[in-house]
ZAMARGU-950112 format. One record per residue (C-alpha): y, z, x; residue in one letter. Coordinates in Angstrom, 3 decimals. Layout:
BEGIN
{vexmi {Y,Z,X},a};
...
END
This chain:
BEGIN
{vexmi {11.389,22.000,-21.181},m};
{vexmi {7.978,22.433,-22.849},k};
{vexmi {4.953,21.266,-20.875},i};
{vexmi {1.469,20.802,-22.295},h};
{vexmi {-1.776,20.694,-20.292},p};
{vexmi {-2.801,17.353,-18.787},a};
{vexmi {-6.220,15.748,-18.578},r};
{vexmi {-5.348,13.551,-15.617},r};
{vexmi {-2.593,11.546,-13.891},i};
{vexmi {-2.867,7.751,-13.783},r};
{vexmi {-0.500,4.996,-12.778},g};
{vexmi {1.788,3.703,-10.046},r};
{vexmi {5.332,4.794,-9.318},l};
{vexmi {8.248,3.874,-7.099},a};
{vexmi {10.375,6.955,-6.510},l};
{vexmi {14.119,7.354,-5.906},p};
{vexmi {15.382,7.287,-2.325},g};
{vexmi {14.801,10.120,0.105},d};
{vexmi {17.487,12.771,-0.338},k};
{vexmi {17.643,13.796,3.329},s};
{vexmi {17.974,10.216,4.542},i};
{vexmi {20.544,9.335,1.867},s};
{vexmi {22.882,12.155,2.962},h};
{vexmi {22.744,11.060,6.587},r};
{vexmi {23.050,7.342,5.897},a};
{vexmi {26.174,7.885,3.784},a};
{vexmi {27.860,10.119,6.366},m};
{vexmi {27.171,7.804,9.293},l};
{vexmi {28.175,4.726,7.301},a};
{vexmi {31.466,6.499,6.491},a};
{vexmi {32.437,6.749,10.176},i};
{vexmi {30.978,3.395,11.263},a};
{vexmi {32.951,0.223,11.923},d};
{vexmi {32.322,-2.239,9.107},g};
{vexmi {30.599,-2.296,5.732},q};
{vexmi {27.157,-0.784,5.085},t};
{vexmi {25.005,-1.345,2.008},r};
{vexmi {22.604,1.492,1.186},l};
{vexmi {19.672,0.396,-0.988},s};
{vexmi {17.541,2.818,-3.034},n};
{vexmi {20.122,5.556,-2.478},f};
{vexmi {18.988,8.891,-3.887},s};
{vexmi {19.845,9.596,-7.516},t};
{vexmi {20.053,13.328,-6.746},a};
{vexmi {23.178,15.254,-7.731},e};
{vexmi {23.227,16.613,-4.171},d};
{vexmi {23.724,13.112,-2.746},c};
{vexmi {26.402,12.343,-5.328},a};
{vexmi {28.226,15.400,-3.956},s};
{vexmi {28.124,13.862,-0.480},t};
{vexmi {29.587,10.572,-1.746},l};
{vexmi {32.330,12.398,-3.659},n};
{vexmi {33.325,14.412,-0.576},c};
{vexmi {33.451,11.259,1.557},l};
{vexmi {35.686,9.547,-1.017},r};
{vexmi {38.060,12.513,-0.871},q};
{vexmi {38.198,12.013,2.900},l};
{vexmi {39.522,8.489,2.435},g};
{vexmi {36.279,6.477,2.599},v};
{vexmi {36.006,3.509,0.204},s};
{vexmi {32.642,3.706,-1.597},i};
{vexmi {31.326,1.561,-4.454},e};
{vexmi {28.180,2.525,-6.317},r};
{vexmi {26.048,0.633,-8.816},a};
{vexmi {22.961,2.689,-9.618},g};
{vexmi {20.849,3.031,-6.486},a};
{vexmi {22.977,0.539,-4.526},s};
{vexmi {25.906,1.980,-2.573},v};
{vexmi {28.451,0.017,-0.549},k};
{vexmi {30.356,2.019,2.079},v};
{vexmi {33.388,0.578,3.834},n};
{vexmi {33.340,2.536,7.066},g};
{vexmi {36.553,4.270,8.134},a};
{vexmi {35.600,4.181,11.799},g};
{vexmi {35.424,6.986,14.336},a};
{vexmi {38.994,8.191,13.688},r};
{vexmi {39.461,7.006,10.139},g};
{vexmi {38.744,10.076,8.012},l};
{vexmi {41.787,11.569,6.298},r};
{vexmi {42.551,15.109,5.146},a};
{vexmi {41.675,15.793,1.514},s};
{vexmi {44.395,17.103,-0.763},a};
{vexmi {41.838,19.277,-2.550},a};
{vexmi {38.812,21.363,-1.655},r};
{vexmi {35.656,19.404,-0.918},l};
{vexmi {33.121,20.456,-3.562},d};
{vexmi {29.571,20.240,-2.184},c};
{vexmi {28.027,21.318,-5.497},g};
{vexmi {24.586,22.790,-4.860},n};
{vexmi {24.012,20.859,-1.625},s};
{vexmi {23.485,22.810,1.570},g};
{vexmi {22.865,19.517,3.374},s};
{vexmi {26.304,18.253,2.359},t};
{vexmi {28.089,21.410,3.447},m};
{vexmi {26.323,22.026,6.756},r};
{vexmi {26.301,18.431,7.983},m};
{vexmi {29.785,17.563,6.757},l};
{vexmi {31.035,20.668,8.575},a};
{vexmi {29.848,19.031,11.798},g};
{vexmi {31.818,15.847,11.090},l};
{vexmi {34.945,17.731,10.047},l};
{vexmi {34.916,20.034,13.068},a};
{vexmi {35.873,17.028,15.196},g};
{vexmi {38.824,15.869,13.048},q};
{vexmi {42.480,16.695,13.712},d};
{vexmi {43.114,18.167,10.253},f};
{vexmi {42.140,21.154,8.114},v};
{vexmi {39.374,20.900,5.468},s};
{vexmi {37.929,23.363,3.007},e};
{vexmi {34.300,23.146,1.859},l};
{vexmi {33.100,24.965,-1.234},t};
{vexmi {30.263,24.718,-3.766},g};
{vexmi {28.612,26.334,-6.754},d};
{vexmi {27.645,30.010,-6.957},d};
{vexmi {24.262,29.368,-5.340},s};
{vexmi {25.697,27.446,-2.396},l};
{vexmi {28.439,30.014,-1.831},r};
{vexmi {25.755,32.685,-1.426},s};
{vexmi {23.812,30.841,1.276},r};
{vexmi {24.105,31.551,5.030},p};
{vexmi {26.602,29.383,6.929},m};
{vexmi {27.057,31.450,10.099},r};
{vexmi {24.262,29.353,11.611},r};
{vexmi {26.656,26.373,11.728},v};
{vexmi {29.899,28.317,12.165},i};
{vexmi {28.829,29.813,15.496},e};
{vexmi {27.983,26.562,17.359},p};
{vexmi {30.990,24.702,15.893},l};
{vexmi {33.348,27.430,17.068},e};
{vexmi {31.764,27.231,20.511},r};
{vexmi {32.698,23.541,20.472},m};
{vexmi {36.331,24.375,19.727},g};
{vexmi {36.710,24.265,15.949},a};
{vexmi {38.219,27.218,14.098},s};
{vexmi {36.356,28.212,10.916},i};
{vexmi {37.323,30.862,8.375},a};
{vexmi {34.637,31.953,5.909},s};
{vexmi {33.698,34.593,3.376},n};
{vexmi {31.690,36.793,5.736},d};
{vexmi {29.631,33.851,6.987},g};
{vexmi {29.405,32.144,3.614},r};
{vexmi {31.380,29.440,1.813},a};
{vexmi {34.100,28.561,1.200},p};
{vexmi {34.561,27.335,4.768},l};
{vexmi {38.054,26.495,6.000},r};
{vexmi {37.624,24.226,9.028},i};
{vexmi {40.468,23.583,11.442},s};
{vexmi {39.158,20.686,13.473},g};
{vexmi {39.835,19.721,17.052},r};
{vexmi {39.874,16.386,18.863},q};
{vexmi {38.002,16.112,21.085},p};
{vexmi {35.469,18.905,20.743},l};
{vexmi {33.823,20.465,23.777},a};
{vexmi {30.167,19.490,24.289},p};
{vexmi {27.630,22.328,24.314},i};
{vexmi {24.003,22.973,25.147},r};
{vexmi {22.713,24.852,22.111},y};
{vexmi {19.395,26.607,21.629},e};
{vexmi {18.385,26.679,17.977},m};
{vexmi {18.006,30.167,16.505},k};
{vexmi {16.397,28.972,13.259},v};
{vexmi {14.250,25.893,12.679},a};
{vexmi {16.751,23.898,10.638},s};
{vexmi {17.319,20.149,10.605},a};
{vexmi {20.649,20.763,8.864},q};
{vexmi {21.899,22.923,11.746},v};
{vexmi {20.610,20.459,14.352},k};
{vexmi {22.280,17.585,12.503},s};
{vexmi {25.542,19.503,12.161},c};
{vexmi {25.749,19.950,15.941},i};
{vexmi {24.823,16.335,16.658},l};
{vexmi {27.429,15.059,14.192},l};
{vexmi {30.023,17.290,15.835},a};
{vexmi {28.867,15.940,19.196},g};
{vexmi {29.924,12.453,18.103},l};
{vexmi {33.506,13.715,18.459},n};
{vexmi {32.936,15.658,21.703},a};
{vexmi {33.832,14.382,25.146},r};
{vexmi {30.625,14.597,27.159},g};
{vexmi {26.984,15.500,26.638},r};
{vexmi {25.872,17.611,23.664},t};
{vexmi {22.320,18.963,23.773},e};
{vexmi {20.279,20.723,21.082},v};
{vexmi {17.134,22.592,22.092},l};
{vexmi {14.324,23.295,19.631},e};
{vexmi {10.584,23.769,19.543},e};
{vexmi {8.944,20.388,20.058},t};
{vexmi {8.725,18.318,16.883},g};
{vexmi {9.527,21.198,14.532},v};
{vexmi {12.380,19.865,12.386},t};
{vexmi {12.892,16.502,10.713},r};
{vexmi {14.471,13.857,12.940},d};
{vexmi {16.218,11.652,10.370},h};
{vexmi {19.613,12.128,12.019},t};
{vexmi {18.369,10.949,15.406},e};
{vexmi {16.667,7.914,13.840},r};
{vexmi {19.714,7.028,11.745},m};
{vexmi {22.079,7.318,14.712},l};
{vexmi {19.887,4.852,16.619},r};
{vexmi {19.872,2.530,13.599},w};
{vexmi {23.684,2.511,13.708},f};
{vexmi {23.568,1.527,17.365},g};
{vexmi {24.151,4.887,19.046},f};
{vexmi {21.938,6.128,21.880},a};
{vexmi {20.069,9.397,21.340},v};
{vexmi {17.831,10.850,24.027},e};
{vexmi {14.865,13.035,23.150},t};
{vexmi {13.405,14.822,26.166},l};
{vexmi {10.763,17.496,26.628},v};
{vexmi {11.454,20.523,28.812},e};
{vexmi {8.420,22.421,30.055},r};
{vexmi {8.378,26.064,31.029},h};
{vexmi {4.863,26.900,32.144},g};
{vexmi {2.607,26.165,29.185},e};
{vexmi {5.512,26.213,26.716},a};
{vexmi {7.618,23.172,25.901},s};
{vexmi {10.641,22.367,23.794},r};
{vexmi {12.570,19.299,22.735},s};
{vexmi {16.057,18.491,23.965},v};
{vexmi {18.024,16.106,21.756},i};
{vexmi {21.025,14.776,23.689},a};
{vexmi {23.982,12.537,22.875},i};
{vexmi {27.010,11.481,24.907},d};
{vexmi {30.289,11.417,23.019},g};
{vexmi {32.672,10.253,21.856},p};
{vexmi {30.873,7.701,19.708},a};
{vexmi {31.477,4.483,17.859},r};
{vexmi {28.912,3.387,15.292},l};
{vexmi {28.274,-0.149,14.037},k};
{vexmi {27.741,-0.653,10.302},a};
{vexmi {24.246,-1.737,9.374},r};
{vexmi {22.501,-2.005,6.010},d};
{vexmi {19.935,0.699,5.260},v};
{vexmi {16.893,0.534,2.980},m};
{vexmi {16.012,4.116,2.011},i};
{vexmi {12.333,4.964,1.369},p};
{vexmi {11.022,7.010,-1.527},g};
{vexmi {11.352,10.769,-1.079},d};
{vexmi {8.093,12.408,0.047},i};
{vexmi {9.317,15.866,-0.960},s};
{vexmi {9.788,14.584,-4.513},s};
{vexmi {6.470,12.750,-4.306},a};
{vexmi {4.705,16.013,-3.448},t};
{vexmi {4.771,17.266,-7.029},f};
{vexmi {3.025,14.116,-8.303},f};
{vexmi {0.570,14.173,-5.387},i};
{vexmi {-0.427,17.789,-6.026},v};
{vexmi {-0.785,17.294,-9.788},a};
{vexmi {-2.939,14.172,-9.364},a};
{vexmi {-5.078,15.695,-6.615},a};
{vexmi {-5.851,18.795,-8.681},l};
{vexmi {-6.629,17.052,-11.975},l};
{vexmi {-10.136,15.474,-11.941},p};
{vexmi {-10.246,11.777,-12.742},g};
{vexmi {-6.675,11.081,-11.651},s};
{vexmi {-5.684,7.864,-9.874},e};
{vexmi {-2.114,7.553,-8.632},l};
{vexmi {-0.312,5.112,-6.338},l};
{vexmi {3.136,5.984,-4.986},l};
{vexmi {4.844,2.993,-3.380},e};
{vexmi {7.124,2.780,-0.312},a};
{vexmi {7.310,6.491,0.427},i};
{vexmi {8.884,7.806,3.639},g};
{vexmi {6.187,8.964,6.056},l};
{vexmi {8.291,10.372,8.869},n};
{vexmi {5.912,12.506,10.998},p};
{vexmi {8.241,15.505,10.607},t};
{vexmi {7.917,15.231,6.817},r};
{vexmi {4.374,14.002,6.076},s};
{vexmi {2.576,17.229,6.983},q};
{vexmi {1.905,17.727,3.276},i};
{vexmi {-0.747,14.976,3.328},l};
{vexmi {-2.789,16.419,6.202},s};
{vexmi {-2.446,19.919,4.745},t};
{vexmi {-3.845,18.796,1.389},l};
{vexmi {-6.637,16.929,3.181},q};
{vexmi {-7.497,20.149,5.031},t};
{vexmi {-7.928,21.757,1.614},f};
{vexmi {-10.371,18.997,0.632},g};
{vexmi {-7.982,17.086,-1.609},l};
{vexmi {-7.740,13.293,-1.682},d};
{vexmi {-4.288,12.021,-0.645},a};
{vexmi {-4.170,9.060,1.735},q};
{vexmi {-1.361,7.016,3.303},a};
{vexmi {-1.924,3.243,3.292},t};
{vexmi {0.013,0.027,3.992},n};
{vexmi {1.926,1.642,6.862},l};
{vexmi {5.063,-0.099,8.115},r};
{vexmi {8.626,0.565,9.304},e};
{vexmi {11.895,0.198,7.440},q};
{vexmi {15.390,0.966,8.788},s};
{vexmi {13.877,2.876,11.713},n};
{vexmi {11.765,5.101,9.417},e};
{vexmi {7.980,4.864,8.921},p};
{vexmi {6.979,4.229,5.324},i};
{vexmi {3.806,3.523,3.385},g};
{vexmi {2.044,3.854,0.052},d};
{vexmi {0.239,7.042,-0.948},i};
{vexmi {-3.013,6.859,-2.912},r};
{vexmi {-4.198,10.021,-4.626},v};
{vexmi {-7.628,10.523,-6.148},g};
{vexmi {-8.225,13.375,-8.536},g};
{vexmi {-11.403,14.809,-7.063},n};
{vexmi {-10.117,18.203,-8.092},g};
{vexmi {-10.993,21.283,-6.119},v};
{vexmi {-14.694,21.592,-5.402},t};
{vexmi {-16.491,24.840,-4.705},a};
{vexmi {-16.096,24.242,-0.976},t};
{vexmi {-12.535,22.899,-0.895},s};
{vexmi {-10.600,24.841,1.681},g};
{vexmi {-13.576,27.085,2.302},g};
{vexmi {-14.185,30.569,0.907},e};
{vexmi {-11.913,32.302,3.410},a};
{vexmi {-8.208,32.578,2.663},t};
{vexmi {-6.314,29.536,3.922},n};
{vexmi {-3.254,30.482,5.965},v};
{vexmi {-0.072,28.519,6.646},l};
{vexmi {2.216,29.947,9.343},r};
{vexmi {3.956,29.042,12.608},g};
{vexmi {5.589,25.653,13.365},p};
{vexmi {3.913,24.007,10.370},v};
{vexmi {6.158,26.045,8.037},i};
{vexmi {9.303,24.140,9.057},a};
{vexmi {7.477,20.853,8.410},r};
{vexmi {6.473,22.032,4.917},l};
{vexmi {9.543,24.033,3.934},i};
{vexmi {10.366,21.933,0.838},d};
{vexmi {6.713,21.620,-0.183},e};
{vexmi {5.771,25.314,-0.081},l};
{vexmi {6.467,26.022,-3.790},p};
{vexmi {4.064,23.197,-4.752},a};
{vexmi {1.513,24.458,-2.218},l};
{vexmi {1.658,27.906,-3.807},a};
{vexmi {0.418,26.199,-6.991},v};
{vexmi {-2.404,24.576,-4.988},v};
{vexmi {-3.371,28.073,-3.856},g};
{vexmi {-4.206,29.030,-7.440},t};
{vexmi {-6.995,26.419,-7.387},q};
{vexmi {-8.513,27.048,-3.938},l};
{vexmi {-11.649,29.220,-3.850},p};
{vexmi {-10.277,31.217,-0.920},g};
{vexmi {-6.683,31.227,-2.101},g};
{vexmi {-3.692,30.558,0.131},l};
{vexmi {-1.463,32.717,2.295},e};
{vexmi {2.001,31.522,3.373},i};
{vexmi {3.700,33.551,6.126},r};
{vexmi {6.667,33.275,8.503},e};
{vexmi {8.527,31.519,5.682},a};
{vexmi {11.398,33.986,5.243},e};
{vexmi {13.753,30.980,5.141},e};
{vexmi {12.502,30.402,1.574},l};
{vexmi {14.540,33.414,0.483},r};
{vexmi {17.758,31.585,1.442},h};
{vexmi {17.326,28.364,-0.515},k};
{vexmi {18.824,27.534,-3.923},e};
{vexmi {16.950,30.619,-5.109},s};
{vexmi {14.688,33.188,-3.498},d};
{vexmi {11.717,30.843,-3.682},r};
{vexmi {9.193,33.480,-2.609},i};
{vexmi {10.166,35.797,-5.447},s};
{vexmi {10.425,32.903,-7.914},a};
{vexmi {6.909,31.585,-7.264},m};
{vexmi {5.385,35.073,-7.212},v};
{vexmi {6.889,35.927,-10.612},c};
{vexmi {6.063,32.590,-12.248},n};
{vexmi {2.473,32.406,-11.006},l};
{vexmi {1.844,36.009,-12.041},r};
{vexmi {3.173,35.143,-15.516},a};
{vexmi {0.487,32.434,-15.667},m};
{vexmi {-2.307,34.845,-14.769},g};
{vexmi {-2.632,34.252,-11.019},a};
{vexmi {-3.100,37.120,-8.586},t};
{vexmi {-0.225,36.942,-6.119},v};
{vexmi {0.876,39.350,-3.399},e};
{vexmi {4.464,39.215,-2.105},e};
{vexmi {5.541,39.751,1.510},f};
{vexmi {8.969,39.771,3.130},d};
{vexmi {8.135,36.433,4.765},d};
{vexmi {5.824,34.815,2.236},g};
{vexmi {3.094,35.329,-0.319},l};
{vexmi {-0.666,35.325,-0.810},r};
{vexmi {-2.268,33.650,-3.827},v};
{vexmi {-5.564,35.410,-4.439},g};
{vexmi {-7.739,32.407,-5.173},g};
{vexmi {-8.897,30.219,-8.009},r};
{vexmi {-7.299,31.318,-11.257},a};
{vexmi {-7.469,30.191,-14.849},r};
{vexmi {-3.814,29.585,-15.437},l};
{vexmi {-2.444,30.162,-18.912},r};
{vexmi {0.693,28.753,-20.475},g};
{vexmi {3.714,31.020,-20.158},a};
{vexmi {7.498,31.150,-20.191},r};
{vexmi {8.604,30.263,-16.665},l};
{vexmi {11.991,30.605,-14.977},e};
{vexmi {13.441,27.797,-12.845},a};
{vexmi {16.141,30.146,-11.484},r};
{vexmi {18.563,27.220,-11.108},e};
{vexmi {16.324,25.807,-8.362},d};
{vexmi {15.113,22.213,-8.611},h};
{vexmi {11.936,22.720,-6.564},r};
{vexmi {10.936,25.797,-8.565},i};
{vexmi {11.380,23.827,-11.807},a};
{vexmi {9.141,21.010,-10.560},m};
{vexmi {6.503,23.338,-9.073},a};
{vexmi {6.331,25.168,-12.411},c};
{vexmi {5.828,21.835,-14.202},a};
{vexmi {2.808,21.087,-12.001},v};
{vexmi {1.342,24.529,-12.668},a};
{vexmi {1.907,24.015,-16.396},a};
{vexmi {-0.118,20.786,-16.352},l};
{vexmi {-3.082,22.780,-15.016},l};
{vexmi {-2.755,25.652,-17.490},a};
{vexmi {-4.371,26.374,-20.826},e};
{vexmi {-1.788,26.199,-23.590},g};
{vexmi {1.870,25.322,-23.694},e};
{vexmi {4.361,26.438,-21.047},s};
{vexmi {8.126,26.545,-21.340},e};
{vexmi {10.359,26.203,-18.278},i};
{vexmi {13.745,27.837,-18.799},a};
{vexmi {16.514,25.981,-16.963},g};
{vexmi {14.329,22.967,-16.159},a};
{vexmi {17.362,20.680,-16.137},g};
{vexmi {18.199,21.842,-12.618},c};
{vexmi {15.548,19.369,-11.385},a};
{vexmi {18.372,16.808,-11.479},s};
{vexmi {19.814,18.352,-8.306},v};
{vexmi {17.214,16.362,-6.363},s};
{vexmi {15.269,14.292,-8.916},f};
{vexmi {16.942,13.520,-12.277},p};
{vexmi {14.062,11.243,-13.356},e};
{vexmi {11.316,13.782,-12.614},f};
{vexmi {10.235,14.751,-16.121},f};
{vexmi {10.553,11.184,-17.446},q};
{vexmi {8.356,9.786,-14.641},l};
{vexmi {5.886,12.635,-14.959},l};
{vexmi {5.460,11.922,-18.660},e};
{vexmi {4.863,8.249,-17.842},a};
{vexmi {1.740,8.983,-15.766},v};
{vexmi {0.291,12.020,-17.573},v};
{vexmi {-2.720,11.501,-19.847},e};
{vexmi {-3.572,14.251,-22.301},r};
END
């Protein structure tokens, strides 16, 4: 994909459905009693992998574009698949589906592409085995052969990594446990789409706060076994996908962009306040609720980066905020090339275990464009405002790297070429088409 510099971004867009919410809505609809219609379902290849796996498990699913009709199989209605369940490139599919399958009375095998088979799965294997499932793996990686158990044993589990996928896996397994399953995590760290979606399907989820001196942590608790009631779901636009348009418009002077009906879950919308901290103009308006999720429109003004944006000192992102920005960090690394004080991202070692090593990928690509970037084991430091130049960039088979590189290329002088840009379809097949629709040169 060849990208030329942009003068500004102008227009209004409605984006495909949120990928994280789409995964969860499909899985819960599959085990609910009755028929669920999912509107604005994500067009991502990852979410298509989830639907394909559910079909193999005996769930009747009809799809027409962004509209998906799921005929729920009920709490005990899933059936063993005659073939391996191919999760493609989707860690969400594999980790969360593992939770559902752990509580079934049959054997399942989950696999995926080369990237997914290299990613850590011990983080879900360990709690599921504590609940009574038996899981064989390739040294903690896929393929996973899951011998389920009915019912599972409930557990009280303290999260070792800040991961909504792991939390969701345990909660989904807890639906097939007899008794109270509890997940403990730092307060408000990971996205809570699973808890919200369970409530939407009529199942009680408790969220409590435990205090230990000055420290506190969240306890998410459910009492199994569960029965869910089918209910139609309207899925908001994906804020992680929106981030690339927001960043491009905010950094290009004279831009005016409106993104409509975007999910603004508090565990996901940190990107807006972070950009505002850097002096950029991105505002949420028309706030409302839809299918138990907060949504709104996002208006972006291209004030560009002024001499005082973000201050002269290096801006630092670290601590709990990292989990709330994990998908947006590649785009924020691009923002760092335009801040007078630069940007440092730390305590983000999890980025090395995504579809690619995203720390290494952004360091190499931004250096190729002329930015000064220092690499750490757990992050990177962009040295400050740089005059980016067009270059050959490598997507590394990672959708978010491809899209972050496209944003950087819009800011650069001269043409850039992104090798492997087609991988953007994993989360956002329409990305380049929609970007071209709002770019003015």
